[in-house]
C-alpha positions in Angstrom: 0.0 0.0 0.0 2.7 2.4 1.0 4.7 1.7 -2.1 1.7 2.3 -4.3 1.0 5.7 -2.7 4.7 6.7 -2.9 4.8 5.7 -6.5 1.6 7.9 -7.2 3.2 10.8 -5.4 6.4 10.5 -7.5 4.4 10.3 -10.7 2.2 13.4 -10.1 4.7 15.8 -8.5 1.8 18.1 -7.7 0.8 18.8 -11.3 -1.8 16.2 -11.9 -4.8 14.9 -9.9 -4.5 11.2 -9.5 -7.1 8.7 -8.4 -6.0 5.5 -6.7 -8.8 2.9 -7.0 -8.9 0.0 -4.6 -11.2 -3.0 -4.4 -11.2 -3.2 -0.6 -12.6 -0.5 1.7 -9.8 -1.2 4.3 -7.3 -0.5 1.6 -9.0 2.8 0.8 -8.9 3.8 4.4 -5.3 2.9 4.8 -4.4 4.9 1.6 -6.3 7.8 2.7 -4.5 8.0 6.0 -1.2 7.8 4.1 -2.2 10.5 1.8 -3.2 12.7 4.7 0.3 12.1 6.4 2.0 13.1 3.1 -0.4 16.1 2.8 -0.9 15.3 -0.8 -3.7 17.3 -2.3 -3.2 15.8 -5.7 -4.0 12.2 -4.7 -7.4 10.7 -3.9 -8.1 7.2 -2.8 -11.4 5.8 -4.1 -13.2 2.4 -3.8 -14.4 0.8 -7.0 -18.0 1.8 -6.1 -17.0 5.4 -5.5 -15.3 5.5 -9.0 -18.3 4.1 -10.6 -20.6 6.6 -8.8 -18.4 9.6 -9.9 -18.4 8.3 -13.5 -22.2 7.9 -13.6 -22.6 11.3 -12.1 -20.3 13.0 -14.6 -22.1 11.3 -17.5 -25.5 12.3 -16.2 -24.3 15.9 -15.8 -23.1 16.0 -19.4 -26.3 14.4 -20.7 -28.4 16.9 -18.7 -26.3 19.8 -19.9 -26.6 18.9 -23.6 -30.1 17.4 -23.6 -32.1 19.0 -26.5 -29.1 21.2 -27.1 -28.1 21.6 -30.7 -24.6 22.7 -31.4 -24.3 26.2 -33.0 -23.8 26.2 -36.7 -20.1 26.4 -37.7 -19.5 29.4 -39.7 -17.0 29.0 -42.4 -14.8 32.0 -42.7 -13.0 32.5 -46.0 -9.4 33.3 -45.5 -8.0 36.2 -47.5 -5.9 35.1 -50.4 -2.3 36.2 -50.1 -1.4 39.2 -52.2 0.2 38.2 -55.6 3.8 38.8 -55.8 4.9 41.2 -58.6 8.1 40.7 -60.4 10.6 43.3 -59.7 11.4 45.6 -62.6 14.7 44.9 -64.1 17.4 47.2 -62.8 19.2 47.3 -66.1 18.2 50.1 -68.5 16.9 48.8 -71.8 19.9 50.2 -73.9 22.4 48.4 -71.6 21.3 45.1 -73.0 23.9 43.9 -75.4 22.9 42.5 -78.6 
């Protein structure tokens, strides 16, 4: 258990939120106490049922938010064409051309 929590701490380094999922409620309690000792705000110990509940809740919120919602039409914006490049006028005067 300790090795798993330590490994998760090393992986996240405070940048990511990481969920540790355990099958056993006793393991969840032990992991939570270790996380509290380490004062790691970026780690969360969850049981399998907690994870499933969070997933279902998130899916339900997304479905409720977008129920009957049609996405706005995508406007196509024509990009301006680049200006054509003109050829530079010859720097040689016409009479300087040998013939």
